C-alpha positions as CSV (number, residue, x, y, z in Angstrom):
1,X,-14.2,-2.9,-3.8
2,X,-17.2,-0.9,-4.7
3,X,-20.2,-3.0,-6.0
4,X,-23.5,-1.2,-6.4
5,X,-26.4,-3.3,-7.6
6,X,-28.9,-1.3,-9.5
7,X,-31.1,1.2,-7.8
8,X,-29.6,1.4,-4.3
9,X,-27.5,3.9,-2.5
10,X,-24.9,2.9,0.2
11,X,-22.1,4.4,2.1
12,X,-18.6,4.2,0.9
13,X,-16.3,2.5,3.4
14,X,-12.9,3.3,2.0
15,X,-9.2,3.1,2.7
16,X,-6.7,5.8,3.4
17,X,-3.9,6.0,0.9
18,X,-1.4,8.7,0.3
19,X,2.2,9.7,-0.1
20,X,4.6,11.8,1.7
21,X,6.2,15.0,0.3
22,X,6.4,18.2,2.3
23,X,2.9,17.5,3.3
24,X,1.0,14.2,3.6
25,X,-1.7,13.4,1.1
26,X,-4.2,11.2,2.7
27,X,-7.3,9.6,1.0
28,X,-9.7,9.5,3.9
29,X,-12.5,7.7,2.2
30,X,-12.6,5.5,-0.9
31,X,-15.4,3.2,-2.1
32,X,-13.7,-0.2,-2.0
33,X,-16.7,-1.9,-0.4
34,X,-19.6,-0.1,-2.1
35,X,-22.2,-2.2,-3.9
36,X,-25.1,-0.3,-5.4
37,X,-28.1,-2.4,-6.4
38,X,-30.7,-1.4,-9.0
39,X,-34.0,0.2,-8.3
40,X,-33.7,2.0,-5.0
41,X,-32.4,5.3,-3.7
42,X,-31.5,5.6,0.0
43,X,-29.0,7.3,2.2
44,X,-25.5,5.9,2.6
45,X,-25.5,4.8,6.2
46,X,-22.0,3.3,6.8
47,X,-19.9,6.4,6.8
48,X,-16.2,5.8,7.2
49,X,-14.4,7.1,10.3
50,X,-10.7,7.4,10.9
51,X,-8.9,8.1,14.1
52,X,-6.1,10.6,14.3
53,X,-5.0,8.9,17.5
54,X,-1.4,10.0,17.4
55,X,-1.0,13.4,15.8
56,X,-2.5,16.8,15.6
57,X,-2.6,18.0,12.0
58,X,-3.4,21.1,10.0
59,X,-5.7,20.5,7.1
60,X,-4.9,22.6,4.1
61,X,-6.8,21.1,1.2
62,X,-9.4,18.5,0.3
63,X,-10.9,17.3,-3.0
64,X,-13.5,14.7,-3.6
65,X,-15.5,12.9,-6.2
66,X,-18.9,11.2,-5.7
67,X,-21.7,9.6,-7.7
68,X,-23.7,12.1,-9.8
69,X,-26.9,13.2,-8.1
70,X,-25.7,12.1,-4.7
71,X,-24.7,14.0,-1.6
72,X,-21.4,14.2,0.3
73,X,-20.4,15.7,3.6
74,X,-17.5,15.4,5.9
75,X,-17.3,16.4,9.5
76,X,-14.7,16.1,12.3
77,X,-15.6,15.2,15.8
78,X,-13.0,17.0,18.0
79,X,-11.7,15.5,21.3
80,X,-14.0,17.8,23.3
81,X,-17.1,16.2,21.7
82,X,-17.9,19.1,19.4
83,X,-18.5,18.5,15.7
84,X,-17.0,20.7,12.9
85,X,-18.4,20.3,9.4
86,X,-15.6,20.9,6.9
87,X,-17.3,20.3,3.6
88,X,-20.9,19.6,2.4
89,X,-22.0,19.2,-1.2
90,X,-25.6,18.6,-2.1
91,X,-26.7,17.1,-5.4
92,X,-23.1,16.4,-6.5
93,X,-22.2,16.9,-10.2
94,X,-19.5,14.9,-11.9
95,X,-18.0,18.1,-13.3
96,X,-17.3,19.4,-9.8
97,X,-14.3,17.1,-9.3
98,X,-11.7,19.5,-8.1
99,X,-9.5,20.6,-5.2
100,X,-11.2,22.6,-2.5
101,X,-8.8,24.7,-0.5
102,X,-9.5,26.6,2.7
103,X,-8.5,30.3,2.9
104,X,-7.0,29.5,6.3
105,X,-5.8,26.0,7.3
106,X,-8.0,24.2,9.8
107,X,-6.3,22.9,12.9
108,X,-7.4,19.4,14.0
109,X,-6.1,18.4,17.4
110,X,-4.8,15.0,18.5
111,X,-7.7,12.6,19.0
112,X,-9.9,14.1,16.2
113,X,-12.2,11.6,14.4
114,X,-12.7,12.2,10.7
115,X,-16.0,11.0,9.2
116,X,-17.1,11.1,5.6
117,X,-20.6,10.3,4.3
118,X,-21.4,9.7,0.6
119,X,-25.0,9.1,-0.7
120,X,-25.5,7.4,-4.0
121,X,-28.7,7.3,-6.1
122,X,-28.6,4.5,-8.6
123,X,-32.2,4.7,-9.7
124,X,-34.2,6.0,-12.7
125,X,-35.3,8.8,-10.5
126,X,-31.8,10.3,-10.7
127,X,-31.7,12.4,-13.8
128,X,-27.9,12.4,-13.8
129,X,-27.6,8.7,-13.7
130,X,-25.5,7.9,-16.9
131,X,-27.2,4.5,-17.2
132,X,-30.9,4.2,-18.2
133,X,-32.1,1.7,-17.3
134,X,-29.7,1.6,-14.3
135,X,-27.2,-1.2,-14.0
136,X,-25.3,-2.6,-11.1
137,X,-22.2,-0.4,-10.3
138,X,-19.0,-1.4,-8.6
139,X,-15.9,0.4,-7.5
140,X,-13.5,0.8,-10.5
141,X,-11.3,3.0,-12.6
142,X,-13.8,3.7,-15.4
143,X,-16.2,6.7,-15.6
144,X,-19.0,4.1,-15.6
145,X,-17.7,2.7,-12.3
146,X,-17.8,4.5,-9.0
147,X,-14.7,6.0,-7.5
148,X,-16.0,8.3,-4.8
149,X,-13.1,9.5,-2.6
150,X,-12.2,12.3,-0.3
151,X,-8.6,13.5,-0.2
152,X,-7.1,15.5,2.6
153,X,-3.8,17.3,2.4
154,X,-2.5,17.5,6.0
155,X,0.7,18.9,7.6
156,X,1.7,17.5,11.0
157,X,2.7,20.2,13.4
158,X,5.7,18.2,14.6
159,X,8.1,16.4,12.2
160,X,8.4,13.4,14.5
161,X,4.7,12.7,14.1
162,X,5.1,11.8,10.4
163,X,6.3,8.2,11.2
164,X,3.2,7.6,13.3
165,X,1.0,9.0,10.7
166,X,2.4,6.9,7.9
167,X,2.4,3.8,10.0
168,X,-1.3,4.3,10.8
169,X,-2.0,5.0,7.2
170,X,-0.4,1.8,6.1
171,X,-2.2,-0.3,8.6
172,X,-5.6,1.1,7.8
173,X,-5.0,1.0,4.1
174,X,-4.2,-2.7,4.3
175,X,-7.3,-3.4,6.3
176,X,-9.4,-1.7,3.7
177,X,-7.7,-3.4,0.9
178,X,-8.4,-6.8,2.5
179,X,-12.0,-6.0,3.0
180,X,-12.3,-5.0,-0.7
181,X,-10.5,-8.1,-1.9
182,X,-12.6,-10.3,0.3
183,X,-15.8,-8.8,-1.2
184,X,-14.5,-9.3,-4.7
185,X,-13.6,-13.0,-4.0
186,X,-17.1,-13.5,-2.6
187,X,-18.8,-11.8,-5.5
188,X,-16.6,-13.6,-8.1
189,X,-15.8,-17.0,-6.6
190,X,-14.7,-18.4,-10.0
191,X,-12.2,-15.6,-10.6
192,X,-8.7,-16.9,-10.0
193,X,-7.3,-13.4,-10.1
194,X,-9.6,-12.3,-7.3
195,X,-8.4,-15.2,-5.1
196,X,-4.8,-14.5,-5.9
197,X,-5.1,-10.8,-5.1
198,X,-6.8,-11.5,-1.8
199,X,-4.0,-13.9,-0.9
200,X,-1.4,-11.2,-1.6
201,X,-3.2,-9.0,0.9
202,X,-3.4,-11.8,3.5
203,X,0.4,-12.3,3.0
204,X,1.0,-8.7,3.7
205,X,-1.0,-9.0,6.9
206,X,0.8,-12.1,8.0
207,X,-2.3,-14.3,7.6
208,X,-0.3,-17.1,5.9
209,X,-2.9,-19.9,6.2
210,X,-5.7,-17.8,4.9
211,X,-3.5,-16.8,2.0
212,X,-2.7,-20.4,1.2
213,X,-6.4,-21.3,1.0
214,X,-7.0,-18.7,-1.7
215,X,-3.8,-19.5,-3.6
216,X,-4.7,-23.1,-3.7
217,X,-8.2,-22.2,-4.9
218,X,-6.7,-19.9,-7.6
219,X,-4.6,-22.8,-8.9
220,X,-7.6,-25.1,-8.9
221,X,-9.3,-22.5,-11.1
222,X,-6.3,-21.8,-13.2
223,X,-3.4,-24.3,-12.9
224,X,-1.1,-22.3,-15.1
225,X,-1.4,-19.1,-13.1
226,X,2.3,-18.1,-12.7
227,X,1.6,-15.4,-10.1
228,X,-0.4,-17.8,-7.9
229,X,2.4,-20.4,-8.1
230,X,4.9,-17.7,-7.2
231,X,2.8,-16.3,-4.3
232,X,2.2,-19.8,-3.0
233,X,6.0,-20.3,-3.0
234,X,6.3,-17.3,-0.8
235,X,3.6,-18.6,1.6
236,X,5.2,-22.0,1.8
237,X,8.6,-20.5,2.4
238,X,7.2,-18.5,5.3
239,X,5.9,-21.8,6.7
240,X,9.3,-23.4,6.4
241,X,8.1,-25.8,3.7
242,X,11.1,-25.1,1.5
243,X,11.1,-28.0,-1.0
244,X,7.5,-27.3,-1.9
245,X,8.3,-23.6,-2.1
246,X,11.1,-24.2,-4.6
247,X,8.8,-26.4,-6.7
248,X,6.2,-23.7,-7.1
249,X,8.7,-21.0,-7.6
250,X,10.4,-22.9,-10.4
251,X,7.0,-23.6,-12.0
252,X,6.2,-19.9,-11.9
253,X,9.5,-19.1,-13.6
254,X,8.8,-21.7,-16.2
255,X,5.3,-20.2,-16.9
256,X,6.4,-16.6,-16.8
257,X,10.2,-16.5,-17.3
258,X,10.4,-12.7,-18.0
259,X,8.5,-11.5,-15.0
260,X,10.9,-9.8,-12.5
261,X,8.6,-10.5,-9.6
262,X,8.5,-14.2,-10.3
263,X,12.4,-14.3,-10.7
264,X,12.7,-12.3,-7.4
265,X,10.5,-14.9,-5.5
266,X,12.5,-17.7,-7.0
267,X,15.7,-16.0,-5.8
268,X,14.2,-15.8,-2.3
269,X,13.4,-19.5,-2.4
270,X,16.9,-20.3,-3.6
271,X,18.5,-18.2,-0.9
272,X,16.3,-19.8,1.8
273,X,17.5,-23.3,0.8
274,X,21.2,-22.2,0.8
275,X,21.6,-22.2,-3.0
276,X,23.3,-18.8,-3.0
277,X,24.7,-19.0,-6.6
278,X,21.3,-19.7,-7.9
279,X,19.8,-16.9,-5.8
280,X,22.4,-14.4,-7.1
281,X,21.5,-15.5,-10.6
282,X,17.8,-15.0,-10.1
283,X,18.1,-11.6,-8.3
284,X,20.4,-10.5,-11.1
285,X,17.9,-11.6,-13.7
286,X,15.1,-9.8,-11.8
287,X,17.1,-6.6,-11.7
288,X,17.9,-6.9,-15.4
289,X,14.2,-7.4,-16.3
290,X,13.2,-4.5,-14.2
291,X,16.0,-2.1,-13.2
292,X,13.5,-0.3,-10.9
293,X,13.1,-3.4,-8.7
294,X,14.7,-2.0,-5.6
295,X,14.2,-5.2,-3.6
296,X,16.1,-7.2,-6.2
297,X,19.0,-4.8,-5.9
298,X,18.9,-4.9,-2.1
299,X,18.7,-8.7,-1.9
300,X,21.5,-9.0,-4.4
301,X,23.7,-6.7,-2.4
302,X,23.0,-8.7,0.7
303,X,24.4,-11.9,-1.0
304,X,27.3,-10.2,-2.7
305,X,28.7,-8.5,0.4
306,X,29.4,-11.7,2.4
307,X,31.2,-13.0,-0.7
308,X,33.6,-10.1,-0.5
309,X,32.1,-8.5,-3.6
310,X,31.8,-5.3,-1.7
311,X,32.0,-2.9,-4.7
312,X,29.2,-4.7,-6.5
313,X,27.1,-4.7,-3.3
314,X,27.7,-0.9,-2.9
315,X,26.6,-0.3,-6.5
316,X,23.3,-2.2,-6.0
317,X,22.6,-0.5,-2.7
318,X,23.1,2.9,-4.3
319,X,20.8,1.9,-7.1
320,X,18.2,0.8,-4.5
321,X,18.5,4.2,-2.9
322,X,18.0,6.0,-6.3
323,X,14.7,4.1,-6.5
324,X,13.7,4.5,-2.8
325,X,15.8,7.1,-1.0
326,X,13.7,6.8,2.2
327,X,14.6,3.1,2.8
328,X,16.5,3.2,6.1
329,X,17.6,-0.5,5.9
330,X,19.4,0.3,2.6
331,X,21.1,3.3,4.1
332,X,22.2,1.3,7.1
333,X,23.6,-1.6,5.0
334,X,25.3,0.9,2.6
335,X,27.0,2.3,5.7
336,X,28.3,-1.1,6.6
337,X,29.6,-1.8,3.1
338,X,31.3,1.6,2.9
339,X,32.8,1.0,6.4
340,X,34.3,-2.3,5.2
341,X,36.0,-0.3,2.4
342,X,37.4,2.2,4.8
343,X,35.3,5.0,3.5
344,X,34.3,6.2,7.0
345,X,33.1,9.7,6.1
346,X,30.7,8.3,3.5
347,X,29.6,5.5,5.8
348,X,28.9,8.0,8.6
349,X,26.6,10.1,6.3
350,X,24.6,7.0,5.4
351,X,24.4,5.9,9.1
352,X,23.1,9.4,10.0
353,X,20.5,9.2,7.3
354,X,19.4,5.7,8.5
355,X,19.0,7.0,12.0
356,X,17.1,10.1,10.8
357,X,14.6,7.8,9.0
358,X,14.4,5.4,11.9
359,X,15.1,7.4,15.0
360,X,14.0,4.6,17.3
361,X,16.3,2.0,15.7
362,X,18.8,0.7,18.3
363,X,20.9,-0.9,15.5
364,X,21.1,2.3,13.5
365,X,22.3,4.2,16.6
366,X,24.8,1.5,17.5
367,X,26.2,1.6,14.0
368,X,26.5,5.4,13.9
369,X,28.3,5.3,17.3
370,X,30.8,2.8,16.0
371,X,31.5,4.9,12.9
372,X,31.9,8.1,15.0
373,X,34.5,6.3,17.2
374,X,36.3,5.1,14.0
375,X,36.6,8.7,12.8
376,X,38.4,9.7,16.0
377,X,41.1,7.1,15.6
């Protein structure tokens, strides 16, 4: 959460985000924590570093955007201690936002540390400062905000390294998101939305008690906040406090009846308390409100299957895969459902895909072995 009071310059400490295609796009640095005060200009000292502790990668492309009038540089410290500078831009201009591609891909061996350093000048001395007099600047999506970021496009040399790369990306991204959300809640203590958002990140990290503190604060600030009620229901459910969870989930649905996320959480609370008919109704409603809610389709299938409504379960699992084809759990459960229907060939294909996506899964391997034996009968 970038926050730059007027006149200062500070380092961006960012998160890595990205998505997987044939290559992995990885945001190495993003200004979630930057706060630039007014009236000073100094070097950004807190440069972000990321460890490629699991994989060697070939870097093919990078693009970046920084504050006008500032500097940016990125260097890699290789495992042998040497430093390789990959990009350096002095006196950055907003119009230079682009992709910068190497003529020859650069190999980064396992153990390389990536470091990015942005310098921001939020003073009147910066001729390119869009605000005169300068004003406090925070991270945000508008051109008047700051969104300095470096993107790297990388290609693992070995396909099996992709899982480790994506796992590390997810973990680091969550840590950065938490840091940014904590800053926002500190800067804006009276903002219920800030407390609720921070709580969602704590929930993702398994910090249930911390999440509840901020959800309760959000509801003190805004008692009719449906999302805070719904998220508190999820936290209470994780703590085994089911009656309270149901109470908050129902209140959320009353306040925001056409929100698929709220209906989904109510379905979870109903399922946890054994009210399966109610849970099916809520998951169905969530899927109707948002046909792209893959989790609603999946949870609905998990309840329909044991009730011998296999064909309906298969339909919802297939829909979940249309939305998220890389979900190994959905492939594995679809294999189970197809197996129950005697469609062994189709089930085997799904089990193979589940194992391909989760090669270390003992359950996926066991299921595939059972289906292969069934084919031989």
